[in-house]
N, C-alpha and C positions, 0 to 999 in steps of 0.2 A: 676403152673403158673410161667412163666419166666420173670424176670425183665431186663430192659435195663441197661446195664452198663453206668455209668456216666463218663464224661471226667475228666481230672485232675483238672478242675476248679469247679467240682461239678455240672455241667450242664448236661442235657440229650443230647444224640446224635441227629444229625439232623433228623434221621429217626423218632424218637419219637416225636420231635417237629413238624414235618410235619404232623404226624398222628393227633396231637391235632388240627392243623389248619383245618382239614377236618371235624371236628364235626359240626353237624347241628347248625344253628343260634338259634334255639329254646332253645338249651341247654345254649347257651351264654346269652339268655334273661331271664333265671331263671327257665325253665321247668325242670322237674325231669329227670335226665340223664338216658339214657337206659343202661342196664348192658353192661359193656365193655367186649368185647371178647379178647381172647389172641392176642398180636401183631404179625404181620407177621414176620417170621424168615428171617434174612438177607441172601441174595443170595450169595453164594460163588463166588469169582472172578475167571475168567478163567486165564489160563496161559499167554496169550498175554497181558491181562490187568495188570497182576503183572509185567511183563517185562517192559511195557510202564511206569508204575509208578516208577519203579527202574531207568529207564533212565531219567525220568523227575527229580527225586531227585538228581541223579548224575549231571545233567545239572545245576540245581540250586546250588548245592554245588560247582561245578567248576566255575560258574559265581561269586559266593560269594568269592571264593579263589582268582580269578583274580582281582576282585575289591579290596580286601584286599592287594594284591601284589602291585596294582597301588597306593593305598594310602601310603603304606610303602615306595615305590619308590619315590613318590613325596615328602614325608617328608624328606627322606635322601638326595634327590637331592637339595631341597631348602636349607637345612642346609649347604650343601657343597658350594652352591652358595653364601650363606650369609656370609661364613667365609672369603671370599675375601675382601680385603681393596682397592687395586688399580684395575685398569681396566683389566689388563692382568690376574690377579688372578681370577676375576669374570668370565671372558670368559673362562678361562681354567677350572674353576669349572663346568661350564655348559657342556663343552665338555667331561670332564672325567666322569661326572655323567650320561650322556646319552649314551655314547659309551662304551661297546656294549649292555648295559642293555635295553635301549629303542630304539636305532637305531644303524645301522651299520656305519653310517657316518653322519657328521653334518658340515654345512657351516654357519659361523656367519659373517654377514655383519653389519658394523656400519657406521654412518654418518661421513664424513670427511670434515671439522672438526666437532667434537662433540659440540653441543650447550651447553652453560653454563648458568645456572640460568634463567633469564628472557630475554635472547637474542631472538630477533625476528627471526623466521625461514626464510630462503632464498630459493626461488624456481627459478629454479630447484636445487636440492641438489644432492650430490654424496654419494654413498655407497661404502665403501672400504671393501674388503674381509679381515677381521681381523684375523680369525683363521679357520683352518679346522682340523678335526680329523676323523679317520676312523678305522675300524676294519681291521687289516692286514690279507690278505688271505694267506693260506698256498699254497704250490706247488701243492698239490692234488686238491685244489679248483680251481686253475688256469687251471689245466689240464682238469677239468670238464667243463670249459667254463663259469664259473661264472663271470669272468672278462669281457668277450666280451659282455655279456648281460647287463652290467651295467657300462658304461664308467666312471661315476662319482665315482665309487668304484674301481679304478684302483689298481692293486696289486703293482705297482711300487712305489718307494719312492720319485721320483723327479717330475713327471708331475704335472702341475697345473690343479686342478680339475675344476676350473671355472674362469671366468673373474675377474681380480683384481679390476677393477673399474666399477661402474655402475651409470649412470646418471638417476635420477628419475625425469621425467618431469610431470608437473601438468596435470592431466586429462588422463594420460596413464594407461595402465592396471596394472602395478606394483604400481603406486600411489594409485589406487582405492583399491587394496588389502591391502596396508599398512594403508590406512585410515579406512578400515573396522575393524581393530584391531583383529578380530577373526581369528584363524588359519584355513586353508582350505587344503583339500586333493590335492595332485598333479595332479589328473586327473579331477578336477573340471574345469568348463569353465573359471573361473577367473584365476586359477593357471596356466592353459595351456597357457594363454596369457601373464601372468606375469613372469613365470620362464625363458623363453628365454630372456626376457629383463634383468633379474637379473643375470643369469648365463652366458649370451653371446650366440651368434649364434653358432650353431653346437653342443651345449651341450644338452644332453637329460637326462631325469630322468626315473626311473623304472615305468613301467605301473602299473595300478591298484592303490589300496590304500597303496602304498609303499613309498610315499613322502608326507611330510607335510610342507607347507609354513606358518611360524608363524611370524607376525610382532612383533617387539620389541618396545613397547610404554612406555615412561617414564611418568613423572607427567604431562607434558604439550604437548608433541609432540612425533611423531615416531622418534626413534633414530637408527633403524636398522631392520634387519630381520634375521631369522634363518631357515635353511632348514634341516629337518630330513629325512634320507633316510634308506631304508631297502633293503636287497638283495632279489632276486626272490626266493631263497630257504628258506626264513623265512616267517612266517605268516604275512599277511598284517596288516596295522594299522586298528584298530576298531574305531567306532565313539567316544567311551569314551577316546581314545588316543588323540583326539583333545582337550579335557579338560586338559589332562596331559600336552600337548604342550603349552596350554594357560598359565597354572600355571608356567611352567618353563620360558616361555618368559616374563611373568609379573615380576617374582622375578629377572630375569636377568636384565631387563630394569631398575627396580627400583634400583638395586644394582649398575648399571652403572651410573645412575643419581647421586647416592650418591658418587661414586668414582670420578666422574668428579668434583663435588662440593668440595670434599675433596682435590683433586689435585689442584683446584683453590686456596683453602685456604692455602694449603701447599706452593704453589708458592708465594702467598702474604706474608706468614710468612717468607719464605726464603729471599724474596726481602727486607722485613722490617728489618730482622736481618742483612742482608748484608749491608744495607745502614746505620744501626745504628753503625756498627763497621767499623773501617778504612779499606779502600780498600788495602792500602799498608802502610807500616811503613816508616817514613822519614829516612834519612841517615845523622844524625847530626854528627858534627865533634867530634872525640874522643870516640865514643860509637857505638857498633853494636847491632842490635835489632833482635829479632825473637819472634813470637807469635803463639798461637793456640787458637781455640775456638771449643768446642764440645757441642751440645745441650744435653738436659737431656735424650731424647729418640726420636725415629722416630715420635712418636705421639705428641711430644712437641718440635717443632723445634725452638721456640723462647723462650727467657728468659731474665733475667735482668742483666746478667753478661756482663761487658764490660772492655775493656782495651784501652789505648791511649798513644801515645808518641807525645809530643808537643815541637817543637823547641822554645827556649827562646833566648832573647838577651844575648850577651856575650858568644856564642857557648854552652850555657847550654841547657839542655833538661829536660822536665817534664815527669815523668813516672807515669801513673795513672792506677789503676785497681779498679773496684767497682762491687757491687752485690746488685741489687734490689730484695726484697723478691718476690718469686714466679718465675714461668717460663711460662708466658702467654703473650697475646698481650698487656695487660695493663702494665705488668712489662717491656716489651720491649719499650713501649711508654714512660714510666717514665724514663727508662734508657737513652733513646735518649735525653730527655730534660735535665737530669742531665749531660750527657756527653757534650752537647752543652754549658751548663752553665760553666762547668769546663774549656772548651776551651776558652771561653770568659774571664774568670777570669785569666787564665794563660797568655792570651795576655796582661793583665794589669800588669803582673809581680808582683803579690801579693805573699807574703810569704805562704808557704804551709798551716799553721794553719789558715790564713785568707781565703784561698780558701775553706777549709772545713767549716769554719763558714758561708760563703755565700751560700755554697751548702746546709747546714742545713736550712737556711732561705728559700731557694728556695723549698726544699722538703716540708716544712710546708705550703708554699703557694699552692702547688699542692694538698694537702689534709692532713687530720689528721692521716691517716693510711699509708702514704707513707714513708716506712722505707728502708734504704739502708746502706751498709757498703762501705767504700772507703779508699784507701791508696794513698797518694799523695807524690811523691818524686821528688826532683830537684837535678840533677847531674851537677856539674861544672867540666869539664875536665881540666881546668887550675889549679885549686886548689886541684884537686883529692879529693873532698869532696862531700858528699850527705846529703841533708836535707830532713827528712821524717816526715810526720804528719799522724796520723792514726785515723780513725773513726770506731772503732769496727770491723776492718778487721783482718784476720789472718796475723801474722807477716811475713815479707819477710825473705828469706834465702840467705845468701851471701856465695858463693863458691869461696874460695881463690885459687890462682894459684897452690899451693902445694897439693891441694886435700882436704883441711880441709873445712868442711861445718858448718856454724853456723847460728842459728836462731837469728836474730837481736832483741835486746831488745828495743822496741819502746813503748811509752805509748799507751795502748789499745784504750782509748777514747770511747765515746758513739756513737751509730749509727747515721747516718744522718736522720734527721726528728724528733728526740727526742725534740730538742729545749732547749735553756737555758744552754748549756754545752760549756765550754771552751775547745779548742783543743790545745795540746802541740806539739811542733816540736823538734826533736833532730838532731844534726849534727854529722855525722860519717865519718870515713876515707873510701875512695873508691879506694883501690890500683889498679894500672894498672894490667891487666890480670884477675882481679876478675870478677865474674858473679853474678848479682843480679837477683833473681827469685821472681816475683810477681805472685800471683795466687788467685783464689777464693776458697771458702770452699768446693765446689763440688769436688775438687781434693783430699782433705784430710779427708772429713767427709762422712759417709754413715751409713746405718743401721747396718753394721757389725763392725764399729769402731768409736770412738769418735774423735774429731778434733785434740786433742793433740797427740793421738796415730798416726793419719795420718801425722801430721807434723813431728814427729820423724822418721816415715818410709820414708817420702820424703827426709829429711836431710841425712839419711843413703843411700838412693838410689843415691842422688847427689854425695856423697863422694865416693861410689863404682864406679860410672861412671867416676869420675875424676881420680881414681887410674888406670884405663885402659889406659889413654893417657899419663901417666907419670907425674912427679912433675914439669917439665919445660914446659908443653904444656897444654893449656886449651882444653876441649872437644869442638868440633864444636857445634855451637848454635842450628842449626836445628836438628842435631842428639840428642843433649841433650833434646830438647823439646819432641821429639818422645820417647826417653827412659823414660822420666818422665811419659808420658801418658801410657806407657806400664805397669806401676805398678798397673793400675786399674784392679780389678778383675771383675768377672761376676756380683757380687752384689754391686759394688761400684759406679754405675751410678745412683744416686738418684737426682742429680741436674746438671745443666749445668756448664761448666768449661771454665774459661778464664785464659790464661797463657801468661805472658810477661817476656822474658828473656833479660837482658841487659849486654853486655860484655864491661867492662870499659877499654878502651885503653889509654884514657887521652891524654893530650898534654904536651910534655916535656917543662920544663922551658926554655931551649935553643931555642925553637921555638916560644917564646912569647916575644914581645917588647911592653913596656907600658910607657906612659909619661903623665904628666899633663902640660897643656898649659894655660897661663894666657889669659883672654879674651881681647886682645889688637891687634893693627894693625899688629904687628910683628909676631903674632902667625902663620899665614899661611906659612911665609918664614921659620920659625924654624921647622914647621912640615915637610916641604919638605926636609930639611937637615937631620932630624932624620930618616925619611923614607929611604933616600938614603943610609945612613950608615948601617941601618939594612939589606937592600937588598944586600949591598956589603958583609956584614958578612955571609949572607946565600947563596951567589953565585947566586943571582937573578938580576944581573945588567941589563939583557935584559928587565926587567919590570920597570926599574927606571922611564922612561919617562911617561909611563901611570900612575904609582902609584903617582908620584909627581903631575901630573896634577889633578888627581881625589882627592887626599888628600887636595890639595890647595883649590879646589872648595868646598869641604864639610866642612873643617875647617873654611873657610871664612864665610859660611852661619851660622855655629854654633857660631862664635865669635860675629856676628851681634846681636844675641838675648840673649846670655848667660850673666849672672851676676856672676857666679862662674867659677872656672877653668874648662877648657874643657879637656876631656880625649881622648887620641889617643892610640889605640892598634893595633898591627899587629900580626897575627897568621899564622904560616906556617904549613900546613898539606898537603893534596893532592891538595889544592888550597891555594892561598894567600888571607886572609881575613883581611879587614881593618874596624875598628869600631871607630866612633867618637861620643862621648857622651857629652851632655850639660844639663843644668837645665831647659831649656824651654820645656814645654809640647806640644807645637804646632808642628805637624808633617809637614815636607816639602812636597809639591806637585809639580809634574812636570807640566809645562805649556809651551805654545808656545809663545815665546818672539817675539814682533814686531821688525821691522827693526830699529825703532828709540829708542828701549829700550836699556839702558846701562847694565842691568843685566837680570837675569831670564834664563840664559843658562847653569848654573852649573849642574843641574840634567839632563838636556838633554845630556850633555857630559857623565855623569855617566851612563845613560841608554844606550848610544851607545858603550861605551868602556868596561863596566864591563859585566861579564858573568851573574851575578845576583846582585841585590841590593834591599834594603828595609829600612824601618824605623819602629821602635817599641817604643811605649810609655812606660815609666817606672814610678814607684811611685816617683822617684826623677827627672824626666825629660824625655829624649828620647835618643835613640841611632840610628844613621844612619850608615849603613854598606854596603859594596860592596865586591865582590869576583872577582878575576882574575885567570885564569887557569895558572898552573905552568908547563912549558915544562920540559920534562926529559933531562938529560945531552946529550943523544944521539941526541935528536931533536935539542938541541942548537948547537951541533957540526955540524950537517948537515946544519943548517941555517948559521953558521959562514962560512962554506966552500962555500956555494952558494953566500954569500955576499962578 
């Protein structure tokens, strides 16, 4: 008696189970079963049946292999697309992933301009050909006529494969395909009407399933389209390739959406950082300035580092550098508030330690965790002295004219925002020709070195740079800043960097004239005589009339309100600057005098005759100043010959 072999799951084969189903119902109802005879023997398969089964198995295996290849391709292609950060990288990733693996050519169209965020779509909109990529044909392929049968796959390198711009009108064939979201074959009715509108008149695509039009739809709207093309000598696209095209289009569109949003955020960050830092540095008398700012990385374009140079009364200048913790939008916003506060406090001409004290109070008002370091210095070109106060910031480095670089010893102080801490100020010599370098800790501190090691390396770098220019010449400021930043290695960019360099030229004592005037009626006349003598000593007699008139008007106004002696100072640099100070805090304002008024025309004359003028409130009163241009000796000789 022969038994049926069971399957690998322990069940009987289908032949045995079908034999059981043919038993009489009486047996199923409980009647005694009839003796079972031997089962029928399986019939041997004929040769054609075996061959058909083998072909079927091979077909199933080939289909499974192709589907596996598709899945692996989609996975690799989407990973390549996802690696892109900006728009060009994402589109390039799509092109490189699909050509030649999936298609022989690809055309990528994107809306121009691309919508950002929740911007409402505009109809009609324009698609611009963003990128094309194609499989380059060899000379043998061109000789075989593959080029002529497919104009969009031209073997040349220069011809434009399709129209550059395409206007998509509402209700048109292309608009309907794009709204449908799903990719379509090029020979479908919808694609045959849409492709000429997209590619332009006179352009054709391969016949059969050798072109796919895939809309690129982002989160809210269609942002473009992609056209995949295959040559006639290659197998046509299959229905499952539409799913592949849909996956590629979806990942590309979402990536483009992210790239556009990232670009918008980067633009906002750049604008925020640009507005938080000075557009250009001032050109105060007796000092030259240069600056640099570097963000922490491309992905962190904003930070809390800042620098500033603020002109002060008396031809002085305030040099400020600070660092708010972090490099984010919040840090940049806090930095902007602290910088504005520092500018306001500098305008009040407060001592450096008082400026830091008020900055500390402001930081506490902004929040309990608002911490920052800051260094505030005031340079006086007349006395050649600098006053420095520090709030937890790295110390500045002074590069002398002979090439010696030293780290200035200033009290370290506590960071801004701690509260309840007194700040100290020190006054140091600032010799002519010396260079003061203010910087943030991002320049000297990183994962590879501590801050003091970085400061010593910076000092040595400055000294080495100064040696190249010789003992009698200071290195150019701009080149010096670039050379300092060159010391940064690949692993040294952990934080953003702010750098401010100041070259002290000073004002020679022979170019300064200073007097005290008693607040009496004779003061304006005495001021005119003193100014005339100083101009004669400097060889500037051609300015005597203008200077005497303006000095008389300004001193007259100062004597009217002053109770203590009035100061008069003349400074000769590239311009002639006159400063009149008194103890009255009220700032003068220019006004239009009426015909019957006896006064009120002094500032009108100053505004008309002076190149620049202004008034600054001091802790002890105010200073009114004006500047007149100084003609060169050659210009004065030419004027003398003319007159």
